[in-house]
C-alpha positions as CSV (number, residue, x, y, z in Angstrom):
1,M,3.7,-8.2,-27.4
2,S,5.3,-4.8,-26.6
3,P,5.8,-3.7,-23.0
4,K,3.7,-0.6,-23.6
5,T,0.7,-2.7,-24.7
6,I,1.1,-4.9,-21.6
7,F,1.4,-1.9,-19.3
8,S,-1.6,-0.2,-20.8
9,S,-3.6,-3.3,-20.2
10,V,-2.9,-3.3,-16.5
11,A,-2.6,0.4,-15.8
12,L,-6.4,0.7,-15.5
13,V,-6.4,-2.1,-13.0
14,I,-3.8,-0.3,-10.9
15,A,-5.8,2.9,-11.1
16,L,-9.0,1.1,-9.9
17,G,-7.2,-0.3,-6.9
18,S,-5.5,2.9,-5.9
19,L,-8.4,5.2,-6.6
20,E,-10.7,3.2,-4.3
21,K,-8.4,4.0,-1.3
22,S,-8.7,7.7,-1.7
23,I,-12.0,8.5,-3.4
24,V,-14.1,7.5,-0.3
25,T,-12.4,10.0,2.1
26,T,-14.0,13.2,0.9
27,P,-17.7,12.0,1.0
28,L,-17.3,10.4,4.5
29,P,-19.2,13.2,6.3
30,M,-22.1,12.9,3.9
31,I,-22.2,9.1,4.1
32,G,-22.1,9.3,7.9
33,A,-25.0,11.9,8.0
34,E,-27.2,9.9,5.6
35,L,-26.6,6.5,7.2
36,H,-26.4,7.7,10.8
37,A,-23.0,6.2,11.2
38,G,-21.8,8.1,14.3
39,A,-18.4,6.9,15.7
40,A,-18.4,3.8,13.4
41,L,-17.9,6.0,10.3
42,T,-14.2,5.2,10.0
43,W,-15.0,1.6,9.4
44,V,-16.2,2.5,5.9
45,V,-12.5,3.0,5.1
46,T,-11.1,0.3,7.5
47,A,-13.4,-2.5,6.3
48,Y,-12.1,-2.2,2.8
49,L,-8.4,-2.0,3.8
50,L,-8.7,-5.0,6.2
51,A,-10.3,-7.2,3.6
52,A,-8.0,-6.1,0.7
53,T,-4.8,-6.6,2.7
54,A,-5.8,-9.9,4.2
55,V,-6.4,-11.7,0.9
56,L,-3.5,-10.2,-1.0
57,P,-1.1,-13.2,-0.6
58,L,-3.9,-15.5,-1.5
59,Y,-4.3,-14.0,-4.9
60,G,-0.6,-14.4,-5.6
61,K,-0.6,-18.1,-4.8
62,L,-3.8,-18.8,-6.7
63,S,-2.4,-17.0,-9.8
64,D,0.7,-19.2,-9.7
65,L,-1.6,-22.2,-9.9
66,F,-4.5,-21.1,-12.1
67,G,-3.1,-18.2,-14.2
68,R,-2.9,-14.4,-13.8
69,V,-5.8,-13.4,-16.0
70,R,-8.2,-15.9,-14.4
71,M,-7.5,-14.4,-11.0
72,L,-7.7,-10.9,-12.3
73,N,-11.1,-11.6,-13.7
74,I,-12.3,-13.0,-10.3
75,G,-10.8,-10.0,-8.4
76,I,-12.4,-7.4,-10.7
77,G,-15.7,-9.3,-10.6
78,L,-15.8,-9.3,-6.8
79,F,-14.7,-5.7,-6.8
80,L,-17.5,-4.6,-9.1
81,A,-20.1,-6.7,-7.3
82,G,-19.1,-5.0,-4.0
83,S,-19.2,-1.6,-5.8
84,V,-22.8,-2.2,-6.8
85,A,-23.7,-3.3,-3.3
86,C,-22.1,-0.2,-1.8
87,A,-24.0,2.1,-4.2
88,L,-27.3,0.4,-3.3
89,S,-26.7,0.3,0.5
90,Q,-29.4,1.9,2.7
91,D,-27.8,1.4,6.1
92,L,-24.3,1.3,7.6
93,Q,-24.3,-2.4,8.2
94,T,-25.0,-3.2,4.6
95,L,-22.4,-0.7,3.4
96,L,-19.7,-2.2,5.6
97,A,-20.5,-5.7,4.4
98,A,-20.4,-4.4,0.8
99,R,-17.1,-2.7,1.5
100,V,-15.7,-6.1,2.7
101,L,-16.8,-7.8,-0.5
102,Q,-15.3,-4.9,-2.5
103,G,-12.0,-5.3,-0.6
104,L,-12.0,-9.1,-1.2
105,G,-11.8,-8.3,-4.9
106,G,-9.7,-5.1,-4.6
107,G,-6.9,-7.0,-2.8
108,G,-5.9,-8.8,-5.9
109,L,-5.9,-5.9,-8.4
110,I,-2.7,-4.1,-7.7
111,A,-0.8,-7.3,-6.6
112,L,-1.6,-9.2,-9.8
113,A,-0.9,-6.1,-11.9
114,F,2.6,-6.0,-10.4
115,T,3.0,-9.7,-11.1
116,V,2.0,-9.3,-14.7
117,I,4.7,-6.6,-15.1
118,A,7.3,-8.9,-13.5
119,D,6.2,-11.8,-15.8
120,T,6.3,-10.0,-19.1
121,I,8.7,-7.1,-19.0
122,P,12.5,-7.6,-19.2
123,P,14.4,-6.9,-15.8
124,R,16.3,-4.0,-17.2
125,E,13.0,-2.2,-18.1
126,V,11.2,-3.0,-14.9
127,G,12.5,0.1,-13.1
128,K,11.2,2.3,-15.9
129,Y,7.7,0.8,-15.7
130,Q,7.7,1.0,-12.0
131,G,8.1,4.8,-12.5
132,Y,5.0,4.7,-14.8
133,I,3.1,2.7,-12.1
134,S,4.0,5.3,-9.5
135,A,2.7,8.0,-11.8
136,V,-0.6,6.1,-12.1
137,Y,-0.7,5.8,-8.3
138,A,-0.1,9.5,-7.8
139,V,-2.7,10.6,-10.3
140,S,-5.3,8.3,-8.8
141,S,-4.4,9.3,-5.3
142,I,-4.8,13.0,-6.2
143,A,-7.9,12.5,-8.4
144,G,-9.7,10.4,-5.8
145,P,-10.5,13.1,-3.2
146,L,-11.3,15.6,-6.0
147,L,-13.7,13.2,-7.8
148,G,-15.2,12.2,-4.4
149,G,-16.0,15.8,-3.6
150,Y,-17.4,16.5,-7.1
151,F,-19.7,13.5,-7.1
152,T,-20.9,14.3,-3.6
153,E,-21.7,17.9,-4.3
154,Q,-23.1,17.6,-7.9
155,L,-24.7,14.1,-7.9
156,S,-24.5,11.8,-4.9
157,W,-21.9,10.0,-2.8
158,R,-23.2,6.7,-4.3
159,W,-21.5,7.7,-7.6
160,I,-18.1,7.1,-6.1
161,F,-19.0,3.4,-6.4
162,W,-21.0,3.5,-9.7
163,I,-18.0,5.0,-11.5
164,N,-16.1,1.7,-10.9
165,L,-18.5,-0.2,-13.3
166,P,-17.4,1.3,-16.7
167,L,-13.8,1.5,-15.6
168,G,-13.9,-2.2,-14.5
169,A,-15.6,-3.3,-17.6
170,L,-12.9,-1.7,-19.8
171,A,-10.2,-3.2,-17.6
172,V,-11.7,-6.7,-18.1
173,F,-11.8,-6.2,-21.9
174,L,-8.2,-5.1,-22.1
175,I,-6.6,-7.8,-20.0
176,N,-8.6,-10.6,-21.7
177,R,-7.7,-9.3,-25.2
178,N,-4.0,-8.7,-24.5
179,L,-2.9,-11.0,-21.8
180,K,-4.4,-14.4,-22.7
181,Q,-1.0,-16.0,-22.8
182,L,-0.6,-15.5,-19.0
183,N,-3.4,-18.1,-18.2
184,V,-0.9,-20.9,-17.6
185,R,-2.1,-23.5,-15.1
186,R,0.2,-25.5,-12.8
187,H,-1.4,-28.6,-11.3
188,S,-0.8,-28.7,-7.5
189,R,-2.9,-29.1,-4.3
190,F,-3.8,-25.7,-2.9
191,D,-2.9,-25.1,0.7
192,W,-6.4,-24.0,2.0
193,K,-5.5,-24.5,5.7
194,G,-2.5,-22.3,5.3
195,A,-4.5,-19.7,3.3
196,A,-7.2,-19.5,6.0
197,L,-4.6,-19.1,8.8
198,L,-2.7,-16.5,6.8
199,I,-5.8,-14.5,6.3
200,T,-6.6,-14.8,10.1
201,V,-3.1,-13.7,11.1
202,T,-3.2,-10.7,8.7
203,T,-6.6,-9.6,9.9
204,L,-5.7,-9.9,13.6
205,T,-2.5,-8.0,13.0
206,L,-4.3,-5.2,11.2
207,L,-7.0,-5.0,13.9
208,L,-4.3,-4.8,16.5
209,L,-2.8,-1.8,14.7
210,S,-6.2,-0.2,14.1
211,P,-7.4,2.4,16.6
212,E,-11.0,1.5,15.7
213,A,-10.7,-2.1,16.9
214,A,-13.6,-3.1,19.2
215,L,-11.8,-6.0,21.0
216,P,-9.1,-5.4,23.7
217,A,-5.5,-5.5,22.6
218,V,-4.8,-8.4,25.0
219,W,-7.4,-10.6,23.4
220,L,-6.2,-9.7,19.9
221,S,-2.6,-10.4,20.8
222,A,-3.4,-13.8,22.3
223,A,-5.5,-14.8,19.3
224,L,-2.7,-13.6,17.0
225,G,-0.1,-15.7,18.8
226,V,-2.3,-18.9,18.6
227,A,-3.0,-18.3,14.9
228,L,0.6,-17.6,14.1
229,L,1.8,-20.8,15.8
230,L,-0.8,-22.9,13.9
231,L,0.3,-21.2,10.7
232,I,3.9,-22.2,11.3
233,L,2.9,-25.8,12.1
234,I,0.6,-26.2,9.1
235,E,3.1,-24.6,6.6
236,R,5.9,-27.0,7.8
237,R,3.8,-30.0,6.8
238,A,2.0,-28.7,3.6
239,H,3.0,-30.2,0.3
240,D,2.8,-26.9,-1.6
241,P,2.7,-24.2,1.2
242,I,1.2,-20.8,0.6
243,L,4.3,-19.4,2.2
244,P,7.2,-21.2,0.5
245,A,10.1,-21.5,3.0
246,H,12.6,-21.4,0.2
247,L,11.7,-17.7,-0.5
248,A,13.5,-16.8,2.7
249,R,16.7,-18.2,1.3
250,L,16.6,-16.2,-1.9
251,P,19.4,-13.5,-2.0
252,G,17.9,-10.1,-1.5
253,Y,14.3,-11.2,-1.2
254,L,13.7,-10.8,2.5
255,V,15.8,-7.7,2.8
256,S,13.8,-6.1,-0.1
257,V,10.5,-6.9,1.6
258,L,11.8,-5.4,4.8
259,L,13.0,-2.3,3.1
260,V,9.8,-1.8,1.1
261,M,7.9,-2.0,4.4
262,L,10.1,0.7,5.9
263,S,9.8,2.9,2.8
264,Q,5.9,2.7,2.9
265,L,6.0,3.1,6.7
266,L,7.8,6.5,6.2
267,M,5.6,7.5,3.3
268,F,2.3,6.9,5.1
269,A,3.5,8.5,8.3
270,V,4.3,11.7,6.5
271,L,1.1,11.5,4.4
272,V,-1.1,11.3,7.5
273,Y,0.7,13.5,10.0
274,L,2.0,16.3,7.9
275,P,-1.4,17.7,7.0
276,L,-2.5,17.4,10.7
277,Q,0.6,19.5,11.7
278,M,0.0,22.0,9.0
279,Q,-3.6,22.6,10.1
280,W,-3.5,22.1,13.9
281,Q,-0.1,23.5,14.7
282,K,0.7,25.9,11.8
283,G,-2.8,27.2,11.4
284,M,-3.1,26.4,7.7
285,S,-6.5,25.8,6.0
286,A,-7.5,22.4,4.6
287,S,-6.9,23.6,1.1
288,E,-3.5,25.0,1.9
289,S,-2.3,21.8,3.5
290,G,-3.9,19.9,0.6
291,A,-1.8,21.9,-1.9
292,I,1.3,20.9,0.0
293,M,0.3,17.2,-0.2
294,V,-0.1,17.5,-3.9
295,I,3.5,18.6,-4.0
296,F,4.2,15.6,-1.8
297,M,2.7,13.2,-4.4
298,I,4.4,15.0,-7.3
299,C,7.9,14.7,-5.7
300,I,7.4,11.0,-5.0
301,T,6.3,10.4,-8.6
302,A,9.2,12.4,-9.9
303,G,11.6,10.3,-7.8
304,A,10.2,7.0,-9.0
305,F,9.9,8.1,-12.6
306,V,13.4,9.5,-12.9
307,G,14.9,6.6,-10.9
308,G,13.1,4.1,-13.1
309,K,14.3,5.8,-16.2
310,L,17.9,5.8,-15.0
311,I,17.7,2.1,-14.0
312,G,16.4,1.2,-17.4
313,R,19.1,3.2,-19.2
314,T,22.1,2.2,-17.1
315,G,21.3,-1.1,-15.5
316,H,22.5,0.1,-12.2
317,Y,20.0,0.3,-9.3
318,K,21.6,-0.7,-6.0
319,S,22.8,2.8,-5.2
320,F,19.3,4.2,-5.7
321,V,18.1,2.4,-2.6
322,A,20.9,3.8,-0.4
323,V,20.5,7.3,-1.9
324,G,16.7,7.2,-1.4
325,F,16.9,6.3,2.2
326,G,19.8,8.7,2.8
327,L,17.8,11.7,1.4
328,A,14.7,10.7,3.4
329,A,16.8,10.4,6.7
330,V,18.4,13.8,6.2
331,A,15.2,15.5,5.2
332,L,13.2,14.1,8.1
333,W,15.8,15.3,10.6
334,Q,15.5,18.7,8.9
335,I,11.7,18.6,9.3
336,H,12.0,17.7,13.0
337,F,14.2,20.8,13.5
338,D,11.7,22.9,11.6
339,A,14.4,24.0,9.1
340,W,13.5,24.5,5.4
341,V,10.5,22.3,5.9
342,R,9.1,22.4,2.3
343,L,12.5,21.9,0.7
344,A,13.2,19.1,3.1
345,L,9.8,17.5,2.4
346,G,10.6,17.6,-1.3
347,F,13.9,15.8,-0.8
348,A,12.3,13.2,1.5
349,D,9.6,12.5,-1.1
350,I,12.1,12.2,-4.0
351,G,14.2,9.8,-1.9
352,L,11.3,7.6,-1.0
353,G,10.2,7.6,-4.7
354,L,13.7,6.3,-5.7
355,V,13.4,3.3,-3.5
356,L,10.4,1.4,-4.9
357,P,11.5,0.8,-8.5
358,A,15.0,-0.3,-7.4
359,L,13.6,-2.8,-4.9
360,S,11.1,-4.1,-7.5
361,V,14.0,-5.0,-9.8
362,V,15.7,-6.8,-6.9
363,V,12.6,-8.9,-6.2
364,Q,11.9,-9.7,-9.8
365,N,15.5,-11.0,-10.3
366,A,15.3,-13.0,-7.1
367,L,12.1,-14.9,-7.7
368,P,11.8,-18.0,-9.9
369,R,8.9,-17.9,-12.3
370,Q,6.8,-20.6,-10.5
371,D,6.9,-18.5,-7.3
372,R,6.5,-15.1,-8.8
373,G,2.8,-14.7,-8.0
374,I,3.1,-15.4,-4.3
375,G,6.5,-13.7,-4.1
376,M,5.3,-10.4,-5.6
377,S,2.1,-10.6,-3.5
378,L,4.1,-10.9,-0.3
379,F,6.3,-8.0,-1.5
380,N,3.1,-5.9,-2.0
381,F,1.7,-7.2,1.3
382,G,4.8,-5.8,2.9
383,R,4.0,-2.4,1.4
384,E,0.5,-2.4,2.7
385,L,1.5,-3.6,6.1
386,G,4.3,-1.0,6.3
387,G,1.7,1.8,5.8
388,A,-0.5,0.5,8.6
389,V,2.4,0.0,10.9
390,G,3.7,3.5,10.1
391,V,0.4,5.2,11.0
392,A,0.2,3.1,14.2
393,I,3.7,4.0,15.3
394,C,3.2,7.7,14.6
395,S,-0.1,7.7,16.6
396,M,1.8,6.1,19.6
397,L,4.7,8.6,19.4
398,F,2.4,11.6,18.9
399,H,0.1,10.8,21.8
400,F,2.9,9.8,24.1
401,R,4.2,13.4,24.2
402,L,0.8,15.1,24.5
403,P,-0.3,16.5,27.9
404,A,-2.1,14.1,30.2
405,G,-5.9,14.1,29.6
406,S,-5.7,15.7,26.2
407,G,-8.0,13.3,24.5
408,G,-11.0,14.3,22.4
409,D,-10.7,17.0,19.7
410,L,-7.0,17.6,19.5
411,S,-7.5,20.4,17.0
412,R,-8.6,22.6,19.9
413,L,-5.3,22.3,21.8
414,A,-2.9,25.2,21.7
415,P,-0.2,24.8,19.0
416,D,2.6,24.9,21.6
417,L,1.0,21.9,23.4
418,L,0.9,19.9,20.1
419,A,4.5,20.7,19.2
420,P,6.1,17.9,21.4
421,G,3.8,15.3,19.8
422,F,4.8,16.2,16.2
423,S,8.4,16.5,17.2
424,A,8.4,13.0,18.7
425,T,6.8,11.7,15.5
426,Y,9.5,13.2,13.2
427,I,12.3,12.0,15.5
428,G,10.9,8.5,15.2
429,M,10.6,8.6,11.5
430,A,14.1,10.1,11.1
431,L,15.5,7.2,13.2
432,I,13.6,4.6,11.1
433,A,14.9,6.2,7.9
434,T,18.4,6.1,9.3
435,L,17.9,2.4,10.3
436,A,16.7,1.6,6.7
437,L,19.8,3.3,5.3
438,L,22.1,1.2,7.6
439,I,20.2,-2.0,6.6
440,T,20.7,-1.1,2.9
441,L,24.4,-0.4,3.3
442,L,24.9,-3.7,5.1
443,A,23.0,-5.6,2.4
444,L,25.1,-4.0,-0.3
445,K,28.3,-4.9,1.6
446,R,27.1,-8.6,1.8
447,H,26.0,-8.6,-1.9
448,E,22.4,-9.5,-0.9
449,L,20.9,-7.2,-3.6
450,A,21.2,-9.2,-6.8
451,S,22.5,-7.8,-10.1
452,I,20.3,-7.3,-13.1
453,S,20.0,-10.1,-15.5
454,A,19.5,-9.4,-19.2
């Protein structure tokens, strides 16, 4: 089967997973007004992200044991069931429970799609198809808010969930028609204790990073410490652990997971805080800042697409990681100094776009086939966690430099009072990009980024 047929079969799955993260943002005010959500409104977004991230490694391990397509069918089924429940919700509590169900299915969509690509496409061509994946991501991310606004104004916010049904049905048809050969089973005892503890550790970590968390940080930290200790003890004794220890010994694997976390940390930090700066400090309208963010997504996609093409054509990819982080570091320092901001932003985005396809090639080459499901899922887990950590770090840096007692509606503060907060944010991101560049150069010097195999 041709790589193009395989990619077309999973592209819709990737679109479903990425669209759901952005389509709900535009109708949030309408949802809050109709369901009387109040301050709990942000949990409509957070509930999905928590559930989806927590189960992400679980899908990878289960797909190693029971087959990729079986787990994709289960993931899409849960996602569609949650979508129906969301569309029918009449109060906030029901909607939040439905969003959790939707997230339990959505967590497996993108991770398993990446694993299918790794299973079936030759290593030299992986970079090229990672560029295509980035294009699907970008189009979905841009289309999500536009579709959400259209459905809310012309029909109802409930249509942002109904639209998933025909798309999901088509995705199920394509993967079951074209990818049956991936339903290979491996007989082994599943590590349920490790899986439960891993989900617990992930959930507590994300809650600790979330500003909407209801429990005190001290309690969450203590619970996280206990769960992490139990996870280590259980995994050391498990026959087939959900976190295989030998993955840590694979050349280039751990450093690739770390670098993809740092790249997503930088990407989400800019994605969240640049529009706030443009509106609060620069006085731009929402539509003007939105236009700049469209350029942001286009540049990232261009970087990933061009980088992927060059990797596929030349077989060389190690330098793309260093060049990508180098561009991001220089550009973020430029943004901090408020010099050539739009040009610098474009270079930062292109640099971050270059990183992902190159690291995906490293990971695919490093993983043995029997561990590819859990290995790719942990790689994608690193991406998701990096985004959450990036937003949390930016929030800490931003508020640390604001005047004392400036809580509440920050948009009402004078621009000169907000400037130190944004300056501290970009300094932090520039330092992290510089650190990522140094880690990359050290890994290259130690030959930890494996070469492409034919």
